[in-house]
C-alpha positions as CSV (number, residue, x, y, z in Angstrom):
1,M,-49.8,22.5,-2.5
2,L,-52.6,21.2,-0.5
3,Y,-54.3,17.9,-0.9
4,I,-57.8,17.2,0.5
5,T,-58.8,13.7,0.6
6,P,-61.9,13.0,2.6
7,P,-62.7,9.2,2.8
8,S,-66.0,9.2,1.0
9,K,-65.8,12.2,-1.3
10,P,-63.7,13.1,-4.3
11,P,-60.3,14.7,-3.6
12,A,-59.3,18.3,-4.1
13,M,-56.0,19.8,-5.0
14,A,-55.3,23.5,-4.0
15,F,-52.6,25.8,-5.1
16,I,-51.6,27.9,-2.1
17,F,-51.4,31.7,-2.6
18,K,-50.4,34.5,-0.3
19,N,-52.4,37.0,-2.3
20,E,-56.1,36.3,-2.4
21,K,-56.8,38.9,-5.1
22,A,-54.2,37.2,-7.5
23,A,-55.6,33.8,-6.6
24,R,-59.2,34.8,-7.4
25,A,-58.1,36.5,-10.6
26,I,-56.2,33.4,-11.9
27,F,-59.0,31.0,-11.2
28,E,-61.7,33.4,-12.5
29,D,-59.8,33.6,-15.7
30,W,-59.4,29.9,-16.0
31,R,-63.1,29.3,-15.3
32,Q,-64.0,31.9,-17.9
33,T,-61.6,30.3,-20.4
34,Y,-62.1,26.6,-19.6
35,G,-65.3,26.4,-17.6
36,A,-66.0,25.0,-14.2
37,K,-65.1,21.6,-15.7
38,D,-61.9,21.6,-17.8
39,K,-63.5,19.1,-20.2
40,D,-60.7,19.3,-22.8
41,E,-58.1,19.1,-20.0
42,I,-56.2,22.1,-21.3
43,I,-54.6,22.8,-17.8
44,K,-52.1,20.0,-17.4
45,I,-51.1,19.0,-13.9
46,S,-48.2,16.7,-13.4
47,M,-46.4,15.4,-10.3
48,I,-43.0,14.2,-11.1
49,R,-41.6,11.9,-8.4
50,G,-38.0,10.8,-8.0
51,V,-36.3,14.1,-8.6
52,S,-33.7,13.7,-5.8
53,E,-31.7,10.6,-4.8
54,E,-30.8,12.4,-1.6
55,N,-34.4,13.2,-0.7
56,P,-36.7,10.5,-2.0
57,G,-39.8,12.3,-0.8
58,W,-39.2,15.4,-2.9
59,Y,-41.3,15.8,-6.1
60,R,-42.1,18.5,-8.6
61,A,-45.5,19.9,-9.6
62,V,-45.7,21.1,-13.1
63,V,-48.7,23.2,-14.4
64,T,-48.8,23.8,-18.1
65,T,-50.8,23.8,-21.2
66,N,-51.7,20.4,-22.5
67,L,-50.6,20.6,-26.2
68,D,-52.1,17.2,-26.8
69,T,-55.6,18.7,-26.5
70,A,-55.0,22.5,-27.1
71,K,-56.1,23.9,-30.5
72,R,-53.4,23.4,-33.0
73,N,-51.5,26.3,-34.6
74,D,-48.2,26.4,-36.5
75,R,-46.1,27.6,-33.5
76,Y,-46.2,27.3,-29.7
77,I,-44.6,29.0,-26.8
78,M,-44.6,26.7,-23.9
79,V,-44.9,28.2,-20.4
80,S,-44.8,26.0,-17.4
81,R,-44.9,26.7,-13.7
82,V,-42.7,24.4,-11.7
83,R,-42.5,24.0,-7.9
84,T,-40.3,21.5,-6.0
85,L,-42.2,20.1,-3.0
86,E,-39.6,19.3,-0.4
87,A,-41.7,16.7,1.4
88,E,-40.5,14.3,4.0
89,S,-42.4,11.5,2.2
90,T,-44.9,11.2,-0.6
91,E,-47.7,10.1,1.8
92,N,-50.0,13.0,0.9
93,L,-49.5,12.7,-2.8
94,D,-50.0,8.9,-2.5
95,R,-53.3,9.5,-0.8
96,F,-54.4,12.1,-3.3
97,S,-53.4,9.8,-6.2
98,E,-55.3,6.9,-4.8
99,S,-58.4,8.9,-4.2
100,F,-58.2,10.3,-7.8
101,K,-58.0,6.7,-9.1
102,Q,-61.0,5.8,-7.0
103,F,-63.2,8.7,-8.1
104,G,-61.8,9.5,-11.5
105,F,-61.8,13.3,-11.0
106,Y,-60.8,16.0,-8.5
107,L,-61.4,19.6,-7.8
108,L,-58.6,22.1,-8.5
109,A,-59.0,25.2,-6.4
110,P,-57.0,28.1,-4.9
111,A,-56.2,28.3,-1.2
112,I,-55.1,31.5,0.7
113,L,-52.5,31.4,3.4
114,E,-53.4,34.1,5.7
115,N,-51.0,35.7,8.2
116,G,-51.1,34.2,11.6
117,K,-53.5,31.4,10.6
118,P,-52.3,27.7,10.8
119,H,-54.3,26.4,7.8
120,P,-55.0,27.9,4.4
121,K,-58.6,29.0,3.4
122,V,-59.6,27.0,0.4
123,L,-61.9,28.8,-2.1
124,L,-63.9,25.8,-3.4
125,D,-66.3,28.2,-5.3
126,F,-63.5,29.0,-7.6
127,G,-62.6,25.4,-8.2
128,I,-62.3,23.6,-11.6
129,V,-63.2,19.9,-12.0
130,K,-60.4,17.9,-13.5
131,T,-60.5,14.4,-14.9
132,A,-56.7,14.0,-15.7
133,F,-53.8,13.9,-13.3
134,N,-50.3,12.9,-14.3
135,D,-48.3,11.1,-11.6
136,R,-45.0,9.8,-12.9
137,Q,-41.4,9.3,-12.3
138,A,-38.6,11.7,-13.4
139,W,-36.6,8.9,-15.2
140,E,-39.6,8.5,-17.6
141,I,-39.2,12.0,-19.0
142,G,-37.3,12.2,-22.3
143,P,-36.2,15.1,-24.6
144,N,-39.5,15.7,-26.3
145,D,-41.8,15.2,-23.2
146,L,-44.2,18.0,-22.2
147,D,-43.1,17.6,-18.6
148,I,-39.5,18.5,-19.5
149,A,-39.7,21.6,-17.4
150,A,-39.6,19.4,-14.2
151,I,-36.0,18.4,-15.0
152,T,-33.8,21.2,-13.8
153,D,-30.0,21.4,-13.4
154,D,-30.2,20.2,-9.8
155,T,-32.2,17.1,-10.8
156,K,-30.5,14.0,-9.4
157,P,-33.0,11.5,-10.4
158,I,-33.9,8.1,-8.8
159,I,-33.5,5.5,-11.5
160,P,-34.4,2.0,-10.5
161,K,-31.6,-0.5,-11.1
162,N,-33.8,-2.7,-13.3
163,V,-34.4,0.2,-15.8
164,K,-32.2,0.2,-18.7
165,N,-32.0,3.2,-21.2
166,A,-34.2,5.5,-19.1
167,P,-35.4,8.4,-21.4
168,L,-34.1,10.9,-18.8
169,I,-30.5,9.8,-19.6
170,E,-30.9,10.9,-23.2
171,L,-32.4,14.2,-22.1
172,L,-29.6,14.9,-19.6
173,K,-26.9,14.1,-22.3
174,K,-28.5,16.5,-24.8
175,R,-28.7,19.2,-22.1
176,K,-25.0,18.7,-21.4
177,T,-24.2,19.0,-25.1
178,L,-26.0,22.3,-25.2
179,K,-24.2,23.6,-22.3
180,D,-20.9,22.6,-23.8
181,G,-21.8,24.8,-26.8
182,R,-22.4,21.9,-29.2
183,H,-25.6,21.4,-31.1
184,P,-27.4,18.2,-30.2
185,K,-29.2,15.9,-32.7
186,F,-32.8,15.8,-31.8
């Protein structure tokens, strides 16, 4: 994940790829399907903070379909791509989030990590303008939340002492019930 936050311009977020052909194909498909501006915000991007008590700077990126804006059918198969970003701090995410709040949009683009080069090459021409960005805490995610994929078996969430009945606690209890072979009540 690469954040670009120039002081007087809107921010950009880039997914880093090793394979340029694959990166171009994914973003070309997205641009054909959703346009150069994802006006319906079908591609949902979420950053989930507080996923590790031991490593407070770690967070998870979730890329999925936004079912709130997708065309309605009777059934869905939800596929999410989740990546844990093992950052020392959330400084870069904080800067991106503040820049997004200031401008109200960002560019989502692919970046290529080329062998032997210190910085990725960002393919801005393949970018998609986004007006939604979800920046939230892990403890806020409950059993029926679209960002549920961010909660993995190794999640040891940071729950503030003043938060009572965090939705995540219910989710973790239901997961444990499933693992124990019992059917939970949703």
